[in-house]
C-alpha positions in Angstrom: -85.4 69.8 -30.3 -86.2 73.5 -29.5 -86.8 75.4 -32.4 -83.7 77.4 -32.4 -81.7 78.4 -35.2 -79.4 75.4 -35.7 -77.1 74.6 -38.3 -74.5 71.8 -39.1 -71.1 72.0 -41.2 -69.8 68.6 -41.7 -65.9 68.4 -42.3 -64.3 65.8 -44.3 -67.7 65.1 -45.4 -66.9 62.6 -48.4 -70.1 61.7 -50.3 -72.0 62.6 -47.3 -72.8 59.7 -44.8 -72.5 61.5 -41.8 -74.5 64.2 -43.1 -77.3 62.3 -44.5 -77.5 60.8 -41.0 -78.3 64.4 -39.6 -80.5 65.3 -42.6 -82.7 62.1 -41.6 -82.9 63.4 -37.9 -84.2 66.7 -39.2 -81.1 69.0 -38.7 -80.2 71.7 -41.2 -76.8 70.9 -42.7 -75.7 73.8 -44.5 -72.2 72.6 -45.9 -69.6 69.9 -46.2 -66.1 70.3 -46.9 -63.8 67.7 -48.3 -60.8 67.8 -50.5 -62.1 65.3 -53.0 -64.1 67.4 -55.7 -65.8 64.3 -57.3 -67.6 64.0 -54.0 -69.7 67.0 -54.7 -72.6 65.5 -56.8 -73.6 63.0 -54.4 -73.0 65.4 -51.3 -74.9 68.2 -52.8 -77.6 66.0 -54.4 -78.8 64.0 -51.2 -78.4 66.5 -48.7 -79.3 69.9 -49.9 -76.3 71.5 -48.7 -73.4 73.3 -50.1 -70.2 71.1 -51.1 -66.9 73.3 -50.7 -63.8 71.4 -52.3 -61.3 72.2 -50.2 -58.2 71.0 -48.1 -58.9 71.6 -44.6 -55.6 72.9 -43.7 -56.7 75.8 -46.0 -59.9 76.4 -44.3 -60.1 79.6 -42.1 -62.1 80.2 -39.2 -63.5 83.1 -40.9 -65.0 80.9 -43.6 -66.4 78.6 -41.2 -68.0 81.7 -39.1 -69.4 83.1 -42.4 -71.0 80.0 -43.4 -72.8 79.7 -40.0 -73.5 83.3 -39.9 -75.8 84.5 -37.0 -77.0 80.9 -36.1 -77.9 80.3 -32.4 -76.4 76.8 -32.1 -73.5 75.9 -34.4 -72.6 72.2 -34.6 -69.4 71.1 -36.3 -68.8 67.5 -37.3 -66.3 65.5 -39.1 -64.3 62.4 -39.3 -60.5 63.4 -39.6 -59.1 60.7 -41.8 -56.4 58.6 -39.5 -54.2 55.5 -40.1 -53.9 52.8 -37.2 -51.3 53.7 -34.5 -50.0 50.3 -34.7 -48.5 51.1 -38.0 -46.6 54.1 -36.7 -43.9 54.5 -34.1 -43.9 57.9 -32.4 -40.6 58.9 -31.1 -41.9 61.1 -28.3 -44.7 63.7 -27.5 -42.2 66.6 -28.2 -41.6 65.1 -31.5 -45.2 64.5 -32.4 -45.9 68.2 -31.4 -43.2 69.3 -33.7 -44.1 67.1 -36.9 -47.8 67.4 -36.0 -48.9 68.9 -39.3 -46.5 66.5 -41.3 -47.7 63.4 -39.6 -50.8 61.4 -40.1 -52.5 62.8 -37.2 -52.5 66.4 -38.5 -55.9 66.6 -40.0 -57.1 65.9 -36.2 -55.2 68.9 -35.1 -56.5 70.9 -37.9 -60.0 70.0 -36.8 -59.0 71.3 -33.4 -57.8 74.5 -34.8 -61.0 75.3 -36.2 -62.7 74.2 -33.0 -60.4 76.7 -31.1 -60.9 79.3 -33.4 -64.8 79.5 -34.1 -66.2 77.6 -30.5 -69.1 76.1 -32.0 -71.7 75.2 -29.4 -71.5 71.6 -30.2 -69.0 69.2 -32.0 -68.8 65.4 -32.8 -65.7 63.7 -34.0 -66.0 60.0 -35.5 -62.7 58.0 -35.9 -60.9 55.0 -35.5 -60.8 53.2 -32.1 -56.9 53.0 -32.0 -57.1 56.7 -31.5 -58.0 55.8 -27.7 -56.6 52.3 -27.6 -53.3 53.1 -28.4 -52.7 56.7 -27.4 -49.2 57.3 -28.1 -47.8 60.7 -27.9 -51.1 61.7 -26.1 -52.9 62.2 -29.4 -56.2 61.9 -28.5 -55.7 63.0 -24.7 -54.4 66.1 -26.3 -57.5 66.7 -28.5 -59.7 66.5 -25.3 -57.6 68.9 -23.3 -57.9 71.6 -26.0 -61.9 70.9 -25.8 -61.9 71.0 -22.0 -59.5 74.2 -22.3 -62.1 75.8 -24.4 -65.1 75.1 -22.2 -66.5 71.9 -23.6 -68.1 69.1 -21.6 -66.7 65.6 -23.4 -68.4 62.2 -23.6 -66.7 59.6 -26.0 -67.4 55.9 -26.4 -66.0 53.1 -28.9 -69.5 52.4 -30.5 -69.7 48.6 -31.5 -72.0 49.2 -34.7 -74.2 46.0 -34.6 -75.3 47.0 -31.2 -76.9 50.0 -32.9 -78.7 48.3 -35.5 -76.0 49.0 -38.1 -75.5 45.9 -40.0 -71.7 45.3 -40.0 -69.1 44.2 -37.5 -67.4 47.7 -37.2 -66.3 49.6 -34.1 -65.6 53.4 -34.2 -64.7 56.0 -31.7 -67.3 58.7 -31.4 -66.9 61.7 -29.2 -69.4 64.5 -28.5 -68.5 67.8 -26.9 -70.8 70.8 -26.0 -70.4 74.0 -24.4 -74.0 74.1 -23.4 -73.8 71.3 -20.6 -73.1 67.7 -20.3 -73.7 65.7 -23.4 -73.8 61.7 -23.8 -74.0 59.3 -26.5 -77.4 57.6 -26.4 -77.4 54.0 -25.3 -77.4 50.9 -27.5 -80.6 49.7 -29.2 -79.8 46.2 -30.3 -78.3 44.8 -27.0 -77.9 41.1 -28.0 -76.7 39.1 -31.3 -80.3 37.9 -31.8 -81.5 41.6 -32.2 -78.6 42.5 -34.7 -79.6 43.5 -38.3 -78.2 40.5 -40.4 -77.0 40.2 -44.1 -80.2 38.4 -45.0 -82.2 41.5 -43.6 -80.2 43.9 -45.7 -79.5 42.5 -49.3 -81.8 39.5 -49.1 -84.5 41.0 -51.5 -82.0 42.0 -54.2 -82.1 40.2 -57.4 -79.2 37.5 -58.1 -76.1 38.6 -60.0 -73.4 36.7 -61.6 -69.6 37.8 -61.5 -69.3 40.9 -63.7 -73.0 41.4 -63.9 -74.9 44.7 -63.6 -78.5 44.8 -62.8 -80.9 46.1 -65.5 -82.9 47.7 -63.0 -80.3 49.2 -60.6 -76.9 50.2 -62.1 -75.2 50.3 -58.6 -76.3 46.8 -58.2 -73.0 45.3 -60.1 -70.7 42.9 -59.1 -66.9 42.9 -60.1 -65.8 40.4 -62.7 -63.8 37.5 -61.4 -61.0 35.6 -63.0 -61.6 31.9 -63.9 -59.2 30.9 -60.8 -61.4 33.2 -58.4 -64.4 31.8 -59.6 -63.2 28.3 -58.6 -62.1 29.4 -55.4 -65.6 31.5 -54.6 -67.5 28.2 -55.7 -65.4 26.1 -53.1 -65.9 28.8 -50.4 -68.7 28.2 -47.5 -70.5 30.8 -45.9 -68.3 31.9 -42.6 -65.5 29.6 -44.2 -61.7 30.2 -45.3 -59.4 29.4 -48.2 -58.5 26.2 -46.3 -61.7 24.9 -48.0 -60.4 25.0 -51.2 -58.4 22.3 -53.3 -55.0 22.5 -52.6 -54.1 23.9 -56.1 -56.3 26.9 -55.6 -54.5 27.9 -52.2 -52.2 30.9 -52.8 -48.6 30.5 -52.1 -48.6 33.2 -49.7 -51.3 31.4 -47.4 -49.3 28.5 -47.4 -46.5 30.5 -45.5 -46.4 30.7 -41.7 -47.3 34.5 -42.0 -50.3 33.9 -44.1 -51.8 31.5 -42.3 -53.7 33.7 -40.0 -55.5 35.6 -42.7 -58.5 33.4 -43.1 -61.2 35.8 -44.0 -59.8 36.8 -47.5 -61.7 35.3 -50.4 -64.4 34.1 -47.7 -68.0 34.2 -48.0 -70.4 36.3 -45.6 -73.0 34.4 -43.5 -76.6 35.1 -43.8 -77.3 35.3 -40.4 -74.8 37.6 -38.9 -74.0 41.2 -39.6 -71.4 41.9 -42.6 -67.8 42.5 -41.9 -66.7 46.0 -41.9 -66.8 47.7 -45.1 -63.5 49.0 -46.6 -62.3 50.7 -49.6 -61.7 47.1 -51.2 -65.1 45.8 -50.1 -66.3 44.6 -53.7 -63.3 42.4 -54.0 -63.2 39.0 -52.6 -59.4 39.0 -52.0 -59.4 41.9 -49.7 -61.6 40.2 -46.9 -65.0 38.3 -46.4 -66.7 40.0 -49.1 -68.1 37.1 -51.0 -71.9 37.0 -51.3 -73.2 34.3 -49.1 -74.5 32.2 -51.9 -73.9 33.9 -55.1 -70.4 33.2 -56.8 -69.3 36.7 -56.6 -68.1 39.5 -54.4 -70.8 41.9 -53.0 -72.2 44.5 -55.4 -71.7 48.2 -54.9 -75.3 48.6 -54.0 -75.1 45.8 -51.3 -71.9 47.5 -49.9 -73.8 51.0 -49.7 -76.5 48.9 -48.0 -74.3 47.8 -45.3 -73.3 51.2 -45.1 -76.8 51.9 -44.5 -77.2 54.4 -47.5 -81.0 54.4 -48.4 -81.6 52.9 -52.1 -82.7 56.1 -53.2 -79.3 57.7 -52.8 -77.9 59.3 -55.8 -74.1 58.6 -56.3 -73.5 60.1 -59.8 -75.3 61.9 -62.2 -75.3 59.0 -64.9 -74.9 55.7 -62.7 -74.5 53.6 -65.5 -71.0 55.1 -66.4 -69.5 54.9 -62.8 -66.0 54.0 -61.9 -66.4 50.7 -59.4 -63.0 51.3 -58.1 -63.7 54.9 -57.3 -67.1 54.5 -55.8 -65.9 51.4 -53.7 -63.4 54.0 -52.3 -66.1 56.5 -51.4 -68.5 54.2 -50.2 -65.9 52.3 -47.9 -64.7 55.6 -46.7 -68.2 56.9 -45.8 -69.4 57.1 -42.1 -72.5 54.8 -42.1 -75.6 56.9 -42.4 -77.3 55.1 -39.4 -74.2 56.1 -37.4 -74.5 59.5 -38.4 -78.0 59.1 -37.0 -77.0 57.8 -33.6 -74.6 60.8 -33.2 -77.6 63.1 -34.3 -79.9 61.5 -32.3 -77.6 61.8 -29.2 -77.3 65.8 -29.9 -81.1 66.2 -30.4 -81.5 64.5 -26.8 -79.0 66.8 -25.5 -80.5 69.9 -27.1 -83.9 69.0 -25.3 -81.9 68.8 -21.9 -80.8 72.4 -22.5 -84.0 74.0 -23.2 -85.1 76.5 -20.7 
């Protein structure tokens, strides 16, 4: 990468997963912006960058420009929180445009607003695959048109995380855009299931825990307390199995109904020899997906969830990690961009910048 004056600002930064990927790749991340003030400690502590607690709708182009200063190459990145298209029926594109700021896609358009007003040299947007797959009301195509109209070359791809060495079955849309020339996402590095990073590789070294136990060595390695009934359920669960493995008296009434029979992964155990399922904000509870430990009778711990999100074990989540809220940290970890996905994005930009050197 050319030794230019290059700086990165991360919108919707959360606790810093995306930013940390850039830091790991040698970029100068100068600031992260997020409306949740409790993200400040982990963001600043681990990324040596300023955290600005602010709603993006209140962020002005003047503020962004002031942060960048006279930087040669300005990189603006972010993951605008979005909900799946399938849960929302747009009346028409015109209706969407009228209500965009009130709709769930308004934050994406706030991102576009700041791009139009500040015109950074490079941008990256990470989001849900549904943004492309179900482009109702031309949300995604409209976003790309804004970029094209402002002189950006655009590339985007739905990334299958295991194919990039990220140890969870997660698919995310990654978009890159540059005003310097054509930009592309780097190719996959783990091109077959045999090369995937698996659950055993990631958490196999951690000390065993029981339900409700906290490690004496690592306060983030803590597991939620299971009820007596759920403890019986997890004991009867097999790796990769379903609630159908249980005794009849342990099966929930909702699963006996026709509408509940398809939810086979809830209360399930992970498999040692596969990547983990997608981490969510509820990933430390067994009733919310296949979040049971492969062997131990409990859900995965906060540390295990963080490792599946590729946060290093040295990442500090709170000033006093013994007194953290498990629910809150589960939410922060589940909402984060995996650090190694951030590295994929940063590597793609680094490769692009090398190609633009004179």
